[in-house]
C-alpha positions in Angstrom: 66.2 20.9 228.1 65.8 19.3 231.5 63.0 17.0 232.6 61.4 19.9 234.5 61.4 22.1 231.5 59.9 19.3 229.3 57.2 18.7 231.9 56.4 22.4 232.0 56.3 22.5 228.2 53.8 19.6 228.0 51.6 21.3 230.7 51.7 24.6 228.8 50.7 22.8 225.6 47.8 21.0 227.3 46.6 24.3 228.7 46.7 25.9 225.2 44.9 23.0 223.7 42.3 23.1 226.5 41.8 26.9 225.9 41.5 26.4 222.1 39.2 23.3 222.0 37.6 23.4 225.4 37.9 21.2 228.5 35.3 18.6 227.3 37.2 17.9 224.1 40.5 17.6 226.0 38.9 15.3 228.5 37.5 13.2 225.7 41.0 13.0 224.1 42.5 11.9 227.4 39.8 9.3 227.9 40.3 8.0 224.3 44.1 7.8 224.9 43.6 6.0 228.2 41.1 3.6 226.5 43.7 2.9 223.8 46.4 2.1 226.5 43.9 -0.1 228.3 43.1 -2.0 225.1 46.8 -2.5 224.3 47.4 -3.8 227.9 44.4 -6.1 227.8 45.3 -7.5 224.4 48.7 -8.6 225.6 47.8 -9.9 229.0 44.2 -11.2 228.6 42.9 -11.5 225.1 45.9 -13.0 223.4 46.2 -15.9 226.0 42.4 -16.5 225.9 42.4 -16.7 222.1 45.5 -19.0 222.1 43.8 -21.4 224.6 40.6 -21.3 222.6 42.4 -22.3 219.4 44.2 -25.1 221.3 40.8 -26.3 222.6 39.3 -26.3 219.1 42.2 -28.3 217.8 41.9 -30.8 220.6 38.1 -31.0 220.0 38.7 -31.5 216.3 41.2 -34.3 216.9 38.7 -36.0 219.3 35.9 -35.8 216.8 38.2 -37.4 214.2 38.9 -40.3 216.6 35.2 -40.7 217.5 34.4 -40.8 213.8 37.0 -43.5 213.2 35.6 -45.5 216.2 32.1 -45.2 214.9 33.2 -46.5 211.5 34.7 -49.5 213.2 31.6 -50.0 215.3 29.3 -49.8 212.2 31.5 -52.5 210.5 31.3 -54.7 213.6 27.5 -54.3 213.8 27.1 -55.3 210.1 29.2 -58.4 210.8 27.0 -59.2 213.8 23.8 -58.7 211.8 25.2 -61.0 209.0 26.0 -63.7 211.6 22.6 -63.3 213.2 20.9 -63.8 209.8 22.9 -66.9 209.2 22.0 -68.3 212.6 18.4 -67.5 212.1 18.4 -69.4 208.7 20.1 -72.4 210.4 17.4 -72.4 213.1 14.7 -72.3 210.5 16.1 -75.3 208.7 16.5 -77.3 211.9 12.9 -76.5 213.0 11.4 -77.3 209.5 13.2 -80.8 209.4 11.1 -83.7 210.6 12.3 -85.2 213.9 13.1 -88.9 213.8 12.2 -90.8 216.9 14.5 -93.6 218.0 12.9 -96.7 219.2 13.3 -97.5 222.9 14.7 -100.8 224.0 
């Protein structure tokens, strides 16, 4: 069977299917087949790279959020230490203010 005979056989088969089911059904079948081919092509060339880059973005964002959380923990510890030091200074100032001041005699 040559390529020309094969092509003629496919055309004859399509004509018989079109006669049996009708032209609209055959056109619908062709459109579904073309849609399937387009979906396969888009999946490989567009959707798969977009999904991979989105997953990479989410991993990077997750890592960044972990780092931010660690920094915020350190910041909270530092602020607690500052608050403790501020309270100590305030208590020292209160004791200095509440002590009577001794005046030195002038010569």
